[in-house]
C-alpha positions in Angstrom: -5.2 -10.6 -28.4 -3.4 -12.3 -31.6 -5.0 -9.4 -33.5 -3.6 -6.7 -31.0 0.2 -8.5 -31.7 -0.3 -8.3 -35.3 -1.4 -4.3 -35.3 1.7 -4.0 -33.3 3.4 -5.6 -35.8 2.1 -3.4 -38.5 2.4 -0.3 -36.6 6.4 -1.0 -36.0 6.9 -2.0 -39.9 5.2 1.4 -40.8 6.9 2.9 -38.5 9.9 3.9 -40.6 8.1 5.4 -43.8 6.5 7.8 -41.3 9.9 9.4 -40.5 9.2 11.3 -44.1 6.5 12.9 -42.5 6.2 16.1 -41.0 6.9 15.5 -36.9 5.5 17.3 -34.2 7.8 20.1 -33.0 7.0 19.1 -29.2 6.8 15.2 -29.4 6.6 14.8 -25.3 3.3 15.1 -23.6 1.4 14.8 -19.8 -2.1 14.8 -19.3 -4.0 14.1 -16.9 -6.8 11.6 -17.5 -10.5 11.4 -15.9 -13.8 8.8 -17.1 -14.8 5.3 -15.7 -14.6 2.0 -15.7 -17.9 -0.6 -16.5 -18.2 -4.2 -16.5 -17.4 -6.9 -13.5 -14.0 -8.0 -12.4 -12.6 -11.0 -11.3 -13.1 -11.0 -6.8 -11.4 -12.8 -4.2 -14.6 -14.8 -3.5 -13.2 -18.2 -4.4 -10.0 -18.1 -2.8 -11.8 -17.2 0.5 -13.9 -20.8 0.6 -16.7 -19.4 -1.2 -17.3 -15.8 0.5 -16.4 -12.6 -2.1 -18.4 -9.3 -3.2 -19.0 -10.0 -6.7 -17.4 -6.7 -7.4 -18.9 -3.0 -8.7 -20.4 -2.9 -12.3 -19.0 0.5 -12.6 -16.6 3.7 -11.0 -15.1 6.5 -11.5 -11.5 6.5 -12.9 -8.8 9.1 -12.4 -4.9 9.4 -13.4 -2.0 10.6 -15.7 -0.9 9.8 -18.9 3.1 10.0 -20.4 3.7 9.8 -24.2 6.2 10.6 -26.9 5.9 10.3 -30.1 8.5 7.9 -31.7 7.4 8.3 -35.3 4.7 11.0 -36.7 3.0 7.6 -37.2 3.6 5.6 -34.2 3.6 6.9 -29.9 4.7 5.6 -26.9 2.5 6.5 -23.8 2.3 5.1 -20.1 -0.9 5.8 -17.7 -1.6 5.5 -14.6 -5.3 5.1 -13.0 -7.2 4.7 -10.1 -10.9 3.4 -10.0 -13.4 3.6 -7.7 -14.1 0.1 -8.2 -15.0 -2.4 -4.9 -12.7 -1.0 -2.3 -10.4 0.6 -4.5 -8.5 -0.3 -7.5 -5.8 0.5 -10.1 -4.2 -0.2 -13.2 -0.6 0.6 -14.8 -0.1 -0.1 -18.2 2.2 0.9 -21.5 2.2 0.4 -25.0 1.6 2.0 -28.2 -0.7 4.2 -30.2 -0.7 3.5 -33.8 -2.0 6.9 -35.3 -3.7 7.3 -38.6 -2.6 10.3 -39.4 1.1 12.3 -38.5 0.8 13.7 -35.0 1.6 17.3 -36.5 -2.2 17.8 -37.7 -4.4 19.3 -35.2 -6.6 15.6 -35.5 -5.1 12.6 -35.1 -7.0 9.6 -34.9 -5.3 6.2 -33.5 -5.6 2.9 -32.4 -4.2 1.7 -29.0 -2.9 -1.2 -27.4 -1.5 -1.3 -24.1 -0.3 -4.2 -21.3 0.4 -3.9 -17.1 -1.4 -4.3 -14.3 -4.5 -4.5 -12.5 -5.2 -4.5 -8.6 -8.3 -4.3 -7.0 -9.3 -4.4 -3.2 -12.7 -6.0 -2.7 -14.2 -6.3 0.6 -15.4 -10.3 1.4 -18.5 -10.9 3.0 -17.7 -11.6 6.1 -16.6 -7.7 6.2 -19.6 -6.8 4.4 -21.3 -8.5 7.8 -19.8 -6.7 10.5 -20.3 -3.6 8.6 -23.9 -4.2 8.5 -24.0 -5.0 12.6 -22.3 -1.7 12.8 -25.9 -0.4 11.5 -27.9 -2.0 13.8 -26.6 0.4 16.9 -29.4 2.4 17.0 -32.0 -0.2 16.9 -29.8 -1.5 19.8 -29.6 1.3 21.6 -33.4 1.6 21.6 -34.0 -1.4 22.7 -31.7 -0.8 25.5 -33.6 1.4 26.8 -36.1 -1.2 28.3 -33.6 -4.6 28.3 -29.9 -3.1 29.6 -28.7 -6.6 29.3 -28.9 -6.5 25.7 -26.6 -3.2 25.2 -24.2 -5.3 27.2 -24.7 -8.6 25.0 -24.1 -6.4 21.9 -20.8 -4.6 23.4 -19.4 -8.1 24.3 -20.2 -9.7 20.8 -18.7 -6.1 19.0 -15.6 -6.6 21.1 -15.1 -10.7 20.2 -15.9 -9.7 16.7 -13.2 -7.2 16.2 -10.7 -9.9 17.7 -11.4 -12.2 15.3 -8.3 -13.1 12.6 -9.9 -12.4 9.7 -9.1 -9.8 7.1 -12.3 -7.8 6.2 -10.5 -7.2 2.5 -8.4 -8.9 0.0 -6.7 -8.3 -2.9 -6.7 -9.5 -6.2 -3.4 -8.5 -8.9 -4.0 -9.6 -12.4 -2.3 -9.1 -15.7 -3.7 -6.7 -17.9 -4.2 -5.4 -21.7 -6.1 -3.4 -22.9 -6.7 -2.3 -27.1 -8.7 0.4 -28.4 -8.6 3.3 -29.7 -9.6 7.5 -29.7 -8.4 10.4 -31.4 -6.8 13.5 -30.2 -7.4 16.9 -30.7 -5.2 19.7 -30.7 -6.4 22.9 -29.1 -3.2 25.0 -30.2 0.6 24.4 -30.1 0.9 22.7 -26.5 -2.8 22.2 -25.0 -4.8 19.0 -26.5 -8.1 16.8 -25.4 -7.9 13.1 -26.1 -10.9 11.3 -25.6 -10.2 7.1 -25.4 -12.2 4.3 -25.4 -10.5 0.6 -25.0 -11.2 -2.9 -23.3 -9.4 -4.0 -20.6 -8.8 -7.2 -20.7 -7.7 -9.0 -17.2 -5.9 -12.6 -16.9 -6.1 -14.0 -13.8 -7.7 -17.2 -12.9 -10.5 -16.5 -15.6 -10.4 -13.5 -17.7 -12.5 -10.2 -17.3 -13.3 -7.4 -19.3 -14.2 -3.8 -18.6 -14.8 -1.2 -20.6 -12.3 2.1 -20.1 -13.8 5.7 -20.9 -11.6 8.7 -20.5 -10.7 11.8 -21.7 -7.3 13.3 -21.5 -6.4 16.6 -21.4 -3.2 17.7 -21.8 0.4 19.6 -22.3 2.2 19.0 -25.2 6.5 20.4 -24.6 
């Protein structure tokens, strides 16, 4: 984290000299983001009497990104993503990209750091148990053909279970820091493609790190 803060400080100091370089005539961009995340995130398990899901190890990510060049070497960005992790997850982060070449060039590698919020909705073990019970319905139906009382008993249990005052899901929200890099590749005056790889550091009761690998396809204006 200290290294990321130092990098941002260097970027701000260097941005003063970058004004002398050629600026991109289209400093603002919007892009569609797609990719995946990998790693195990923190769950609410310990917050619910030890019941919880460990969180899925990977999932796709989709969203959008808005960016604006503060100078040829420094770009501000805001990214929002929906992630197919556990029941669902989302993140919003904003930060800076330190461009190793002026943004007016066709290929611009960069280092990026940002901060924001990560939220994940996970299914508790109680919810998984209820879902598993639903899968037994074909078996129960087959047994009930010979023992009708089984169907009545299962119906009673199912009705009683649905009225229990338990939430089958819990939402966990964490602070988020990302750092990594990528390369912006221009495809004409306005269109670009930007592969990006970052570590997402989640700060909650514990610290967890996810990998985020995305590709932006965007338009500059």
